[in-house]
Structures are given as C-alpha cells and as structure tokens.
N, CA, C and O atoms as a CHARMM CRD file, in Angstrom:
* protein
*
  272
    1    1 MET  N   -219.33700  82.94900 -10.21600 PROA 1      0.00000
    2    1 MET  CA  -218.23700  83.42500 -11.03800 PROA 1      0.00000
    3    1 MET  C   -216.93500  83.31000 -10.25800 PROA 1      0.00000
    4    1 MET  O   -216.85200  83.66700  -9.08300 PROA 1      0.00000
    5    2 ASP  N   -215.94300  82.80900 -10.93700 PROA 2      0.00000
    6    2 ASP  CA  -214.63500  82.74000 -10.29300 PROA 2      0.00000
    7    2 ASP  C   -213.79700  83.95500 -10.70900 PROA 2      0.00000
    8    2 ASP  O   -214.27500  84.83000 -11.43000 PROA 2      0.00000
    9    3 GLU  N   -212.55700  83.99800 -10.24900 PROA 3      0.00000
   10    3 GLU  CA  -211.69500  85.15100 -10.50500 PROA 3      0.00000
   11    3 GLU  C   -211.43200  85.36300 -11.99400 PROA 3      0.00000
   12    3 GLU  O   -211.34900  86.50300 -12.45200 PROA 3      0.00000
   13    4 ILE  N   -211.30400  84.29600 -12.73600 PROA 4      0.00000
   14    4 ILE  CA  -211.03300  84.40800 -14.16900 PROA 4      0.00000
   15    4 ILE  C   -212.22100  85.04800 -14.88400 PROA 4      0.00000
   16    4 ILE  O   -212.03700  85.90700 -15.74700 PROA 4      0.00000
   17    5 ASP  N   -213.42800  84.63700 -14.53100 PROA 5      0.00000
   18    5 ASP  CA  -214.62000  85.22900 -15.14000 PROA 5      0.00000
   19    5 ASP  C   -214.72800  86.71700 -14.80900 PROA 5      0.00000
   20    5 ASP  O   -215.08300  87.52500 -15.66800 PROA 5      0.00000
   21    6 LEU  N   -214.42200  87.07300 -13.56700 PROA 6      0.00000
   22    6 LEU  CA  -214.46700  88.48100 -13.16900 PROA 6      0.00000
   23    6 LEU  C   -213.42300  89.30100 -13.92100 PROA 6      0.00000
   24    6 LEU  O   -213.70300  90.41500 -14.36400 PROA 6      0.00000
   25    7 ALA  N   -212.22300  88.74900 -14.06300 PROA 7      0.00000
   26    7 ALA  CA  -211.16700  89.44700 -14.79500 PROA 7      0.00000
   27    7 ALA  C   -211.55300  89.63500 -16.25600 PROA 7      0.00000
   28    7 ALA  O   -211.31400  90.69300 -16.83700 PROA 7      0.00000
   29    8 GLN  N   -212.14400  88.61700 -16.84100 PROA 8      0.00000
   30    8 GLN  CA  -212.56900  88.72200 -18.23400 PROA 8      0.00000
   31    8 GLN  C   -213.68000  89.76300 -18.38800 PROA 8      0.00000
   32    8 GLN  O   -213.68400  90.52200 -19.35800 PROA 8      0.00000
   33    9 ALA  N   -214.60000  89.80400 -17.45900 PROA 9      0.00000
   34    9 ALA  CA  -215.67900  90.79000 -17.51000 PROA 9      0.00000
   35    9 ALA  C   -215.12600  92.20700 -17.38400 PROA 9      0.00000
   36    9 ALA  O   -215.56900  93.11400 -18.08800 PROA 9      0.00000
   37   10 ARG  N   -214.15100  92.39700 -16.48100 PROA 10     0.00000
   38   10 ARG  CA  -213.52300  93.71600 -16.33400 PROA 10     0.00000
   39   10 ARG  C   -212.78500  94.11200 -17.60200 PROA 10     0.00000
   40   10 ARG  O   -212.85300  95.26100 -18.03700 PROA 10     0.00000
   41   11 GLU  N   -212.07700  93.15300 -18.19500 PROA 11     0.00000
   42   11 GLU  CA  -211.33800  93.43100 -19.42400 PROA 11     0.00000
   43   11 GLU  C   -212.29100  93.82100 -20.56000 PROA 11     0.00000
   44   11 GLU  O   -212.01300  94.75900 -21.30700 PROA 11     0.00000
   45   12 GLU  N   -213.39800  93.11200 -20.69100 PROA 12     0.00000
   46   12 GLU  CA  -214.38100  93.43300 -21.73000 PROA 12     0.00000
   47   12 GLU  C   -215.00200  94.80400 -21.49200 PROA 12     0.00000
   48   12 GLU  O   -215.23000  95.55200 -22.44300 PROA 12     0.00000
   49   13 ALA  N   -215.27700  95.14200 -20.23600 PROA 13     0.00000
   50   13 ALA  CA  -215.84400  96.45200 -19.91600 PROA 13     0.00000
   51   13 ALA  C   -214.84300  97.56100 -20.23300 PROA 13     0.00000
   52   13 ALA  O   -215.21700  98.60700 -20.76500 PROA 13     0.00000
   53   14 HSD  N   -213.57700  97.33100 -19.90700 PROA 14     0.00000
   54   14 HSD  CA  -212.52700  98.31000 -20.19700 PROA 14     0.00000
   55   14 HSD  C   -212.37800  98.50500 -21.70400 PROA 14     0.00000
   56   14 HSD  O   -212.25900  99.63600 -22.17600 PROA 14     0.00000
   57   15 LEU  N   -212.38500  97.41600 -22.45300 PROA 15     0.00000
   58   15 LEU  CA  -212.27200  97.48800 -23.90700 PROA 15     0.00000
   59   15 LEU  C   -213.46000  98.23600 -24.50800 PROA 15     0.00000
   60   15 LEU  O   -213.28300  99.07200 -25.39400 PROA 15     0.00000
   61   16 ALA  N   -214.65200  97.94600 -24.03800 PROA 16     0.00000
   62   16 ALA  CA  -215.85200  98.62000 -24.54700 PROA 16     0.00000
   63   16 ALA  C   -215.79900 100.12100 -24.25200 PROA 16     0.00000
   64   16 ALA  O   -216.15900 100.93400 -25.10400 PROA 16     0.00000
   65   17 ALA  N   -215.35400 100.48800 -23.05300 PROA 17     0.00000
   66   17 ALA  CA  -215.24900 101.90300 -22.69600 PROA 17     0.00000
   67   17 ALA  C   -214.18400 102.60000 -23.53700 PROA 17     0.00000
   68   17 ALA  O   -214.37700 103.73800 -23.96400 PROA 17     0.00000
   69   18 SER  N   -213.07400 101.93200 -23.77300 PROA 18     0.00000
   70   18 SER  CA  -212.00800 102.51100 -24.59200 PROA 18     0.00000
   71   18 SER  C   -212.46200 102.71800 -26.02900 PROA 18     0.00000
   72   18 SER  O   -212.17700 103.75600 -26.62700 PROA 18     0.00000
   73   19 LEU  N   -213.16000 101.75000 -26.58300 PROA 19     0.00000
   74   19 LEU  CA  -213.64900 101.87600 -27.95500 PROA 19     0.00000
   75   19 LEU  C   -214.68900 102.98400 -28.07400 PROA 19     0.00000
   76   19 LEU  O   -214.73600 103.68500 -29.08500 PROA 19     0.00000
   77   20 ALA  N   -215.51600 103.14500 -27.05600 PROA 20     0.00000
   78   20 ALA  CA  -216.54400 104.18100 -27.08200 PROA 20     0.00000
   79   20 ALA  C   -215.93300 105.57800 -26.96600 PROA 20     0.00000
   80   20 ALA  O   -216.49700 106.54200 -27.48500 PROA 20     0.00000
   81   21 ALA  N   -214.79700 105.69600 -26.29700 PROA 21     0.00000
   82   21 ALA  CA  -214.18100 106.99500 -26.05700 PROA 21     0.00000
   83   21 ALA  C   -213.23300 107.43600 -27.16500 PROA 21     0.00000
   84   21 ALA  O   -212.76200 108.57300 -27.14600 PROA 21     0.00000
   85   22 ARG  N   -212.94400 106.57600 -28.11600 PROA 22     0.00000
   86   22 ARG  CA  -211.97900 106.95000 -29.15200 PROA 22     0.00000
   87   22 ARG  C   -212.57500 108.00000 -30.08600 PROA 22     0.00000
   88   22 ARG  O   -213.79100 108.14100 -30.21200 PROA 22     0.00000
   89   23 ARG  N   -211.67600 108.72300 -30.72900 PROA 23     0.00000
   90   23 ARG  CA  -212.10000 109.75900 -31.66200 PROA 23     0.00000
   91   23 ARG  C   -212.66100 109.12800 -32.92400 PROA 23     0.00000
   92   23 ARG  O   -212.24300 108.04000 -33.32100 PROA 23     0.00000
   93   24 PRO  N   -213.60400 109.80700 -33.55000 PROA 24     0.00000
   94   24 PRO  CA  -214.15100 109.25800 -34.79400 PROA 24     0.00000
   95   24 PRO  C   -213.09300 109.21600 -35.89200 PROA 24     0.00000
   96   24 PRO  O   -212.20600 110.06800 -35.94900 PROA 24     0.00000
   97   25 LYS  N   -213.19600 108.23300 -36.74600 PROA 25     0.00000
   98   25 LYS  CA  -212.24800 108.05300 -37.83900 PROA 25     0.00000
   99   25 LYS  C   -212.46000 109.14300 -38.88900 PROA 25     0.00000
  100   25 LYS  O   -213.59400 109.46900 -39.23900 PROA 25     0.00000
  101   26 VAL  N   -211.36100 109.69700 -39.38300 PROA 26     0.00000
  102   26 VAL  CA  -211.42400 110.70400 -40.43100 PROA 26     0.00000
  103   26 VAL  C   -211.79600 110.00400 -41.73300 PROA 26     0.00000
  104   26 VAL  O   -211.18800 108.99600 -42.09400 PROA 26     0.00000
  105   27 GLN  N   -212.79300 110.53400 -42.44000 PROA 27     0.00000
  106   27 GLN  CA  -213.24000 109.90600 -43.67900 PROA 27     0.00000
  107   27 GLN  C   -213.35200 110.93200 -44.79500 PROA 27     0.00000
  108   27 GLN  O   -213.63000 112.10800 -44.55800 PROA 27     0.00000
  109   28 SER  N   -213.13300 110.46700 -45.99900 PROA 28     0.00000
  110   28 SER  CA  -213.31700 111.29200 -47.18300 PROA 28     0.00000
  111   28 SER  C   -214.73600 111.08600 -47.69500 PROA 28     0.00000
  112   28 SER  O   -215.16600 109.95000 -47.90000 PROA 28     0.00000
  113   29 LEU  N   -215.45600 112.16400 -47.89800 PROA 29     0.00000
  114   29 LEU  CA  -216.84000 112.06100 -48.34700 PROA 29     0.00000
  115   29 LEU  C   -216.95900 111.84100 -49.85300 PROA 29     0.00000
  116   29 LEU  O   -217.93700 111.25800 -50.32100 PROA 29     0.00000
  117   30 ASP  N   -215.96500 112.30700 -50.61300 PROA 30     0.00000
  118   30 ASP  CA  -216.05200 112.20700 -52.06600 PROA 30     0.00000
  119   30 ASP  C   -215.01400 111.27500 -52.69100 PROA 30     0.00000
  120   30 ASP  O   -214.92300 111.19000 -53.91500 PROA 30     0.00000
  121   31 GLY  N   -214.23200 110.57300 -51.86500 PROA 31     0.00000
  122   31 GLY  CA  -213.23300 109.64800 -52.39000 PROA 31     0.00000
  123   31 GLY  C   -211.91500 110.29400 -52.76200 PROA 31     0.00000
  124   31 GLY  O   -211.01000 109.62600 -53.26100 PROA 31     0.00000
  125   32 MET  N   -211.80200 111.60300 -52.51900 PROA 32     0.00000
  126   32 MET  CA  -210.56200 112.31800 -52.80500 PROA 32     0.00000
  127   32 MET  C   -209.85000 112.61300 -51.48500 PROA 32     0.00000
  128   32 MET  O   -210.48400 112.70900 -50.43400 PROA 32     0.00000
  129   33 CYS  N   -208.54000 112.75300 -51.55400 PROA 33     0.00000
  130   33 CYS  CA  -207.72200 113.04400 -50.37400 PROA 33     0.00000
  131   33 CYS  C   -208.25300 114.29400 -49.67700 PROA 33     0.00000
  132   33 CYS  O   -208.48000 115.31100 -50.33300 PROA 33     0.00000
  133   34 ILE  N   -208.45400 114.23700 -48.36400 PROA 34     0.00000
  134   34 ILE  CA  -209.00300 115.39300 -47.65400 PROA 34     0.00000
  135   34 ILE  C   -207.95500 116.47600 -47.40900 PROA 34     0.00000
  136   34 ILE  O   -208.30000 117.58500 -47.00100 PROA 34     0.00000
  137   35 TRP  N   -206.68300 116.17000 -47.65200 PROA 35     0.00000
  138   35 TRP  CA  -205.64200 117.17000 -47.44900 PROA 35     0.00000
  139   35 TRP  C   -205.28400 117.87900 -48.75600 PROA 35     0.00000
  140   35 TRP  O   -205.41700 119.10000 -48.84700 PROA 35     0.00000
  141   36 CYS  N   -204.83600 117.14000 -49.76000 PROA 36     0.00000
  142   36 CYS  CA  -204.41900 117.78700 -51.01200 PROA 36     0.00000
  143   36 CYS  C   -205.56200 117.91600 -52.01200 PROA 36     0.00000
  144   36 CYS  O   -205.50700 118.76100 -52.90500 PROA 36     0.00000
  145   37 LYS  N   -206.57700 117.10500 -51.87700 PROA 37     0.00000
  146   37 LYS  CA  -207.76400 117.10800 -52.73700 PROA 37     0.00000
  147   37 LYS  C   -207.46300 116.85500 -54.21400 PROA 37     0.00000
  148   37 LYS  O   -208.30700 117.12700 -55.06800 PROA 37     0.00000
  149   38 ASP  N   -206.27100 116.33600 -54.52600 PROA 38     0.00000
  150   38 ASP  CA  -205.87300 116.10400 -55.91700 PROA 38     0.00000
  151   38 ASP  C   -206.00800 114.65700 -56.36000 PROA 38     0.00000
  152   38 ASP  O   -206.27500 114.39100 -57.53200 PROA 38     0.00000
  153   39 GLU  N   -205.82600 113.71400 -55.43400 PROA 39     0.00000
  154   39 GLU  CA  -205.79700 112.30600 -55.81700 PROA 39     0.00000
  155   39 GLU  C   -206.81400 111.51300 -55.00800 PROA 39     0.00000
  156   39 GLU  O   -207.26500 111.94400 -53.94700 PROA 39     0.00000
  157   40 SER  N   -207.16300 110.35100 -55.53300 PROA 40     0.00000
  158   40 SER  CA  -208.11400 109.49300 -54.82300 PROA 40     0.00000
  159   40 SER  C   -207.43700 108.84900 -53.61700 PROA 40     0.00000
  160   40 SER  O   -206.21700 108.69100 -53.58000 PROA 40     0.00000
  161   41 VAL  N   -208.24700 108.48400 -52.64600 PROA 41     0.00000
  162   41 VAL  CA  -207.72500 107.95600 -51.38700 PROA 41     0.00000
  163   41 VAL  C   -207.32700 106.49100 -51.51400 PROA 41     0.00000
  164   41 VAL  O   -207.79800 105.77200 -52.39500 PROA 41     0.00000
  165   42 VAL  N   -206.45300 106.07200 -50.61600 PROA 42     0.00000
  166   42 VAL  CA  -206.09300 104.67000 -50.47200 PROA 42     0.00000
  167   42 VAL  C   -207.22800 103.99600 -49.70300 PROA 42     0.00000
  168   42 VAL  O   -207.86700 104.63600 -48.86800 PROA 42     0.00000
  169   43 ALA  N   -207.48200 102.74300 -49.96500 PROA 43     0.00000
  170   43 ALA  CA  -208.59200 102.02200 -49.33000 PROA 43     0.00000
  171   43 ALA  C   -208.57000 102.16500 -47.80900 PROA 43     0.00000
  172   43 ALA  O   -207.51700 102.04700 -47.18200 PROA 43     0.00000
  173   44 ASP  N   -209.72900 102.41700 -47.23000 PROA 44     0.00000
  174   44 ASP  CA  -209.94200 102.53400 -45.77700 PROA 44     0.00000
  175   44 ASP  C   -209.18200 103.69000 -45.14400 PROA 44     0.00000
  176   44 ASP  O   -208.87600 103.64000 -43.95200 PROA 44     0.00000
  177   45 THR  N   -208.87100 104.72500 -45.90700 PROA 45     0.00000
  178   45 THR  CA  -208.24100 105.92300 -45.35600 PROA 45     0.00000
  179   45 THR  C   -208.94200 107.14700 -45.91700 PROA 45     0.00000
  180   45 THR  O   -209.89300 107.02800 -46.68900 PROA 45     0.00000
  181   46 ALA  N   -208.47200 108.31600 -45.52900 PROA 46     0.00000
  182   46 ALA  CA  -208.99600 109.56500 -46.07600 PROA 46     0.00000
  183   46 ALA  C   -207.90700 110.31600 -46.83200 PROA 46     0.00000
  184   46 ALA  O   -208.09100 111.47400 -47.20600 PROA 46     0.00000
  185   47 PHE  N   -206.77300 109.65700 -47.05500 PROA 47     0.00000
  186   47 PHE  CA  -205.61500 110.31500 -47.64500 PROA 47     0.00000
  187   47 PHE  C   -205.06800 109.51900 -48.81900 PROA 47     0.00000
  188   47 PHE  O   -205.27000 108.30900 -48.91900 PROA 47     0.00000
  189   48 CYS  N   -204.36500 110.22900 -49.71600 PROA 48     0.00000
  190   48 CYS  CA  -203.78500 109.56700 -50.88100 PROA 48     0.00000
  191   48 CYS  C   -202.40000 109.00500 -50.57900 PROA 48     0.00000
  192   48 CYS  O   -201.91400 108.13900 -51.30500 PROA 48     0.00000
  193   49 SER  N   -201.76100 109.48900 -49.51600 PROA 49     0.00000
  194   49 SER  CA  -200.40300 109.03700 -49.19200 PROA 49     0.00000
  195   49 SER  C   -200.13200 109.23100 -47.70100 PROA 49     0.00000
  196   49 SER  O   -200.88800 109.88900 -46.98700 PROA 49     0.00000
  197   50 VAL  N   -199.04500 108.64400 -47.26700 PROA 50     0.00000
  198   50 VAL  CA  -198.62300 108.79700 -45.87100 PROA 50     0.00000
  199   50 VAL  C   -198.26300 110.25400 -45.59400 PROA 50     0.00000
  200   50 VAL  O   -198.53000 110.77200 -44.51000 PROA 50     0.00000
  201   51 GLU  N   -197.66200 110.90400 -46.57000 PROA 51     0.00000
  202   51 GLU  CA  -197.25400 112.29600 -46.39400 PROA 51     0.00000
  203   51 GLU  C   -198.45900 113.20500 -46.14200 PROA 51     0.00000
  204   51 GLU  O   -198.41300 114.06800 -45.26500 PROA 51     0.00000
  205   52 CYS  N   -199.52800 113.01600 -46.90200 PROA 52     0.00000
  206   52 CYS  CA  -200.73700 113.81400 -46.68100 PROA 52     0.00000
  207   52 CYS  C   -201.33700 113.52500 -45.30300 PROA 52     0.00000
  208   52 CYS  O   -201.79600 114.44000 -44.61900 PROA 52     0.00000
  209   53 ASP  N   -201.33100 112.27000 -44.90300 PROA 53     0.00000
  210   53 ASP  CA  -201.82700 111.88800 -43.57900 PROA 53     0.00000
  211   53 ASP  C   -201.02700 112.60600 -42.49600 PROA 53     0.00000
  212   53 ASP  O   -201.60700 113.20200 -41.58800 PROA 53     0.00000
  213   54 GLU  N   -199.70800 112.55200 -42.58600 PROA 54     0.00000
  214   54 GLU  CA  -198.85300 113.19300 -41.58200 PROA 54     0.00000
  215   54 GLU  C   -199.03600 114.70600 -41.57800 PROA 54     0.00000
  216   54 GLU  O   -199.13000 115.31700 -40.51300 PROA 54     0.00000
  217   55 ASP  N   -199.08800 115.31200 -42.76200 PROA 55     0.00000
  218   55 ASP  CA  -199.26500 116.76400 -42.84400 PROA 55     0.00000
  219   55 ASP  C   -200.59600 117.19800 -42.24000 PROA 55     0.00000
  220   55 ASP  O   -200.65400 118.19000 -41.51400 PROA 55     0.00000
  221   56 TYR  N   -201.66200 116.46400 -42.53300 PROA 56     0.00000
  222   56 TYR  CA  -202.98500 116.78100 -41.99800 PROA 56     0.00000
  223   56 TYR  C   -202.98700 116.70500 -40.47300 PROA 56     0.00000
  224   56 TYR  O   -203.46100 117.62400 -39.80500 PROA 56     0.00000
  225   57 HSD  N   -202.45900 115.61400 -39.92200 PROA 57     0.00000
  226   57 HSD  CA  -202.47500 115.45300 -38.46700 PROA 57     0.00000
  227   57 HSD  C   -201.54100 116.44900 -37.78100 PROA 57     0.00000
  228   57 HSD  O   -201.83500 116.90800 -36.67700 PROA 57     0.00000
  229   58 LYS  N   -200.43100 116.78500 -38.41300 PROA 58     0.00000
  230   58 LYS  CA  -199.54600 117.80600 -37.86200 PROA 58     0.00000
  231   58 LYS  C   -200.27300 119.15100 -37.81200 PROA 58     0.00000
  232   58 LYS  O   -200.20200 119.86000 -36.80800 PROA 58     0.00000
  233   59 TYR  N   -200.96700 119.49800 -38.88500 PROA 59     0.00000
  234   59 TYR  CA  -201.73400 120.73800 -38.93900 PROA 59     0.00000
  235   59 TYR  C   -202.80700 120.76900 -37.85300 PROA 59     0.00000
  236   59 TYR  O   -202.97400 121.78100 -37.17100 PROA 59     0.00000
  237   60 ARG  N   -203.53700 119.65500 -37.69000 PROA 60     0.00000
  238   60 ARG  CA  -204.59100 119.57900 -36.66600 PROA 60     0.00000
  239   60 ARG  C   -204.01200 119.74600 -35.25900 PROA 60     0.00000
  240   60 ARG  O   -204.59700 120.44500 -34.43100 PROA 60     0.00000
  241   61 ARG  N   -202.86100 119.10700 -34.97900 PROA 61     0.00000
  242   61 ARG  CA  -202.21500 119.26300 -33.67100 PROA 61     0.00000
  243   61 ARG  C   -201.83900 120.71800 -33.43000 PROA 61     0.00000
  244   61 ARG  O   -202.05600 121.25100 -32.34100 PROA 61     0.00000
  245   62 GLU  N   -201.27200 121.36000 -34.45300 PROA 62     0.00000
  246   62 GLU  CA  -200.89100 122.76700 -34.31800 PROA 62     0.00000
  247   62 GLU  C   -202.10600 123.64800 -34.05800 PROA 62     0.00000
  248   62 GLU  O   -202.03400 124.57500 -33.25100 PROA 62     0.00000
  249   63 GLN  N   -203.21200 123.37400 -34.72300 PROA 63     0.00000
  250   63 GLN  CA  -204.42800 124.14600 -34.51400 PROA 63     0.00000
  251   63 GLN  C   -204.95400 123.98100 -33.08900 PROA 63     0.00000
  252   63 GLN  O   -205.37400 124.95800 -32.46900 PROA 63     0.00000
  253   64 ARG  N   -204.93300 122.76600 -32.57000 PROA 64     0.00000
  254   64 ARG  CA  -205.40000 122.52700 -31.19600 PROA 64     0.00000
  255   64 ARG  C   -204.51500 123.24100 -30.18800 PROA 64     0.00000
  256   64 ARG  O   -205.01500 123.75400 -29.18600 PROA 64     0.00000
  257   65 GLN  N   -203.20500 123.28300 -30.43400 PROA 65     0.00000
  258   65 GLN  CA  -202.29300 123.94200 -29.50600 PROA 65     0.00000
  259   65 GLN  C   -202.48500 125.45200 -29.51100 PROA 65     0.00000
  260   65 GLN  O   -202.32900 126.09800 -28.47400 PROA 65     0.00000
  261   66 ARG  N   -202.81700 126.01700 -30.65100 PROA 66     0.00000
  262   66 ARG  CA  -203.03700 127.46200 -30.73600 PROA 66     0.00000
  263   66 ARG  C   -204.28900 127.88300 -29.99000 PROA 66     0.00000
  264   66 ARG  O   -204.31800 128.95200 -29.38000 PROA 66     0.00000
  265   67 ILE  N   -205.30600 127.06900 -30.02900 PROA 67     0.00000
  266   67 ILE  CA  -206.57100 127.39300 -29.37400 PROA 67     0.00000
  267   67 ILE  C   -206.44700 127.27000 -27.86200 PROA 67     0.00000
  268   67 ILE  O   -207.02300 128.07300 -27.12800 PROA 67     0.00000
  269   68 SER  N   -205.71400 126.29000 -27.39400 PROA 68     0.00000
  270   68 SER  CA  -205.60800 126.02800 -25.95200 PROA 68     0.00000
  271   68 SER  C   -204.81800 127.07100 -25.22300 PROA 68     0.00000
  272   68 SER  O   -204.64700 126.97900 -24.00700 PROA 68     0.00000
C-alpha cells in the first residue's frame, strides 16, 4: 500500500465512525407532523413545515439545557 491507499483507508474509517456516531433521524410514525400533529409530513421528514422543524429542535435544545 502506498500513501494514497493509506489516506483513503483512513478517510473511509473516519467516515464510517462519523456515520455510526450520528444521532438517529427523527421520524413520524403515523405520517403526521410530530410537532403540531395537525398536518401530514413533507417527504423524508417528520415535520409539515420548516417552522415546526425549528420549533421542535429549539424545544429539544432547551430541554437538554435544563437537565444539564
């Protein structure tokens, strides 16, 4: 193996570790927005709008800060 192969192997290992460590994706179980629960979700999301997404994540951040 030359230096390029070693660098590529390190990069792939780093990428695999980063992907494994990421938080699980928020999903809607019933197809309705998980924040307002009034409207159906946009494809590949758990929210009906950007506003609901932002409000949900803001709320979650605030909850984590209160516990810590």
